[in-house]
C-alpha positions as CSV (number, residue, x, y, z in Angstrom):
1,X,0.0,0.0,0.1
2,X,1.2,3.3,-0.8
3,X,0.7,6.7,0.7
4,X,1.5,10.2,0.2
5,X,0.4,13.7,1.6
6,X,-0.7,16.5,-0.6
7,X,-1.6,20.2,-0.1
8,X,-5.1,21.4,-0.9
9,X,-7.0,24.8,-0.3
10,X,-8.8,22.8,2.7
11,X,-5.8,21.5,4.3
12,X,-3.4,18.5,4.0
13,X,-4.8,15.4,2.1
14,X,-3.6,11.6,2.6
15,X,-4.1,9.2,-0.6
16,X,-3.7,5.7,0.0
17,X,-3.9,3.0,-2.5
18,X,-2.1,0.5,-4.7
19,X,-2.4,-1.3,-8.2
20,X,-5.9,-2.4,-7.1
21,X,-6.9,1.2,-6.9
22,X,-7.3,4.2,-4.6
23,X,-8.8,2.8,-1.1
24,X,-8.8,6.3,0.7
25,X,-8.7,10.2,0.5
26,X,-9.1,11.9,3.6
27,X,-8.1,15.5,4.6
28,X,-6.2,15.9,7.8
29,X,-6.6,18.4,10.7
30,X,-2.8,18.7,11.2
31,X,0.0,19.8,9.3
32,X,2.2,17.1,7.5
33,X,5.1,17.1,5.3
34,X,4.1,17.1,1.5
35,X,5.2,14.0,-0.5
36,X,8.3,15.1,-2.4
37,X,7.9,12.2,-5.1
38,X,4.5,10.7,-5.6
39,X,4.2,7.0,-5.8
40,X,3.1,6.2,-9.6
41,X,-0.1,4.5,-8.4
42,X,-1.3,7.8,-6.6
43,X,-0.3,10.4,-9.2
44,X,-3.4,10.4,-11.3
45,X,-5.6,10.9,-7.9
46,X,-3.4,13.8,-7.0
47,X,-3.5,15.4,-10.3
48,X,-7.3,15.0,-10.4
49,X,-7.5,16.5,-6.9
50,X,-5.2,19.4,-8.1
51,X,-7.6,19.9,-11.1
52,X,-11.0,19.9,-9.1
53,X,-9.4,22.6,-6.9
54,X,-8.3,24.7,-10.2
55,X,-11.9,24.6,-11.1
56,X,-11.2,22.5,-14.5
57,X,-12.5,19.0,-13.1
58,X,-16.0,18.3,-12.0
59,X,-16.1,14.6,-12.3
60,X,-13.4,12.2,-11.0
61,X,-12.2,9.0,-13.0
62,X,-10.2,7.0,-10.8
63,X,-10.1,3.2,-10.0
64,X,-11.3,3.2,-6.6
65,X,-10.9,0.1,-4.2
66,X,-13.4,1.1,-1.6
67,X,-13.1,-1.2,1.9
68,X,-16.5,-1.5,3.2
69,X,-19.7,-3.7,3.5
70,X,-21.9,-4.1,0.9
71,X,-24.5,-1.9,2.1
72,X,-21.8,1.1,2.3
73,X,-20.4,0.4,-1.0
74,X,-24.2,0.7,-2.5
75,X,-24.4,4.2,-0.7
76,X,-21.1,5.3,-1.8
77,X,-21.8,4.4,-5.4
78,X,-25.2,6.1,-5.3
79,X,-23.2,9.5,-3.7
80,X,-21.2,9.3,-6.9
81,X,-24.4,10.0,-9.0
82,X,-25.2,13.4,-7.3
83,X,-24.4,15.8,-10.1
84,X,-21.4,18.5,-9.3
85,X,-23.2,21.8,-8.0
86,X,-25.9,20.0,-6.7
87,X,-27.3,18.7,-3.3
88,X,-29.6,15.9,-2.2
89,X,-31.2,15.3,1.6
90,X,-30.3,12.0,3.3
91,X,-33.9,11.4,3.0
92,X,-34.0,11.6,-0.8
93,X,-30.9,9.5,-0.9
94,X,-32.7,6.7,1.1
95,X,-35.5,7.1,-1.6
96,X,-33.2,6.3,-4.2
97,X,-31.6,3.5,-2.4
98,X,-35.2,2.1,-2.2
99,X,-35.6,2.3,1.7
100,X,-36.9,5.5,3.2
101,X,-36.6,3.8,6.6
102,X,-32.9,3.3,6.3
103,X,-32.3,7.0,6.5
104,X,-29.8,6.5,9.6
105,X,-28.2,3.5,8.0
106,X,-27.6,5.7,4.9
107,X,-26.4,8.5,6.8
108,X,-23.9,6.3,8.6
109,X,-22.7,5.2,5.8
110,X,-22.3,8.1,4.2
111,X,-20.3,9.3,7.1
112,X,-17.8,6.7,6.6
113,X,-17.0,7.3,3.0
114,X,-13.3,6.8,2.3
115,X,-13.1,9.0,-0.6
116,X,-13.1,12.9,0.8
117,X,-14.3,15.0,-2.3
118,X,-14.1,12.2,-5.0
119,X,-17.1,10.3,-3.7
120,X,-19.1,13.6,-2.9
121,X,-20.7,12.9,0.3
122,X,-20.6,16.7,1.1
123,X,-23.6,17.1,-1.4
124,X,-25.8,15.5,1.0
125,X,-27.7,18.0,3.6
126,X,-30.7,17.8,5.9
127,X,-33.9,17.7,4.3
128,X,-34.7,21.6,5.7
129,X,-31.3,22.4,3.9
130,X,-29.4,22.5,6.9
131,X,-25.6,21.3,6.9
132,X,-25.6,18.4,8.9
133,X,-22.7,16.1,10.0
134,X,-19.3,16.0,8.1
135,X,-16.4,14.0,8.8
136,X,-14.0,16.8,7.2
137,X,-15.9,19.3,9.5
138,X,-18.7,21.7,8.6
139,X,-16.4,24.5,7.6
140,X,-14.8,22.3,4.7
141,X,-18.7,21.2,3.7
142,X,-19.9,24.8,3.5
143,X,-16.5,25.7,1.4
144,X,-17.1,22.7,-0.9
145,X,-20.8,23.5,-1.5
146,X,-20.2,27.3,-2.0
147,X,-17.3,26.3,-4.6
148,X,-19.3,23.9,-6.3
149,X,-22.5,26.3,-6.4
150,X,-23.6,27.7,-10.0
151,X,-24.6,30.9,-7.9
152,X,-21.5,32.5,-6.7
153,X,-21.9,34.7,-3.8
154,X,-21.0,38.4,-5.2
155,X,-19.4,40.6,-2.7
156,X,-20.7,44.1,-2.5
157,X,-17.4,45.7,-1.4
């Protein structure tokens, strides 16, 4: 398993994977030493993250190798269907998965998503439009939603 640390506008990000695919992308809450030479199997992921933050990439095309239960993988696959710049509620996500009563299980699986930004769990919000839990911190979730919004907030000054 290879690991690297890259810097993003939202903090240091750890990428883990091997020839079978990327197993996790996580934002860190600590300062880390940026990897000088990226392992070849992680280069594409680092490049695509950079492109995302430069505004030239709206969808990722990476070989992912998620580690989780079948249910978690089903939720994560559904998250990938949420378009850039759009949000859905946990209730709507549960409906899409075929079981409105599974909302807590869906929210739990969403919170265990190992692919920060790449599998866009930040695009799932409360039914009332509120930001709800986010492993990367609500400030990052808000930043990402603002960044992806087709309606940019203009400053008056």
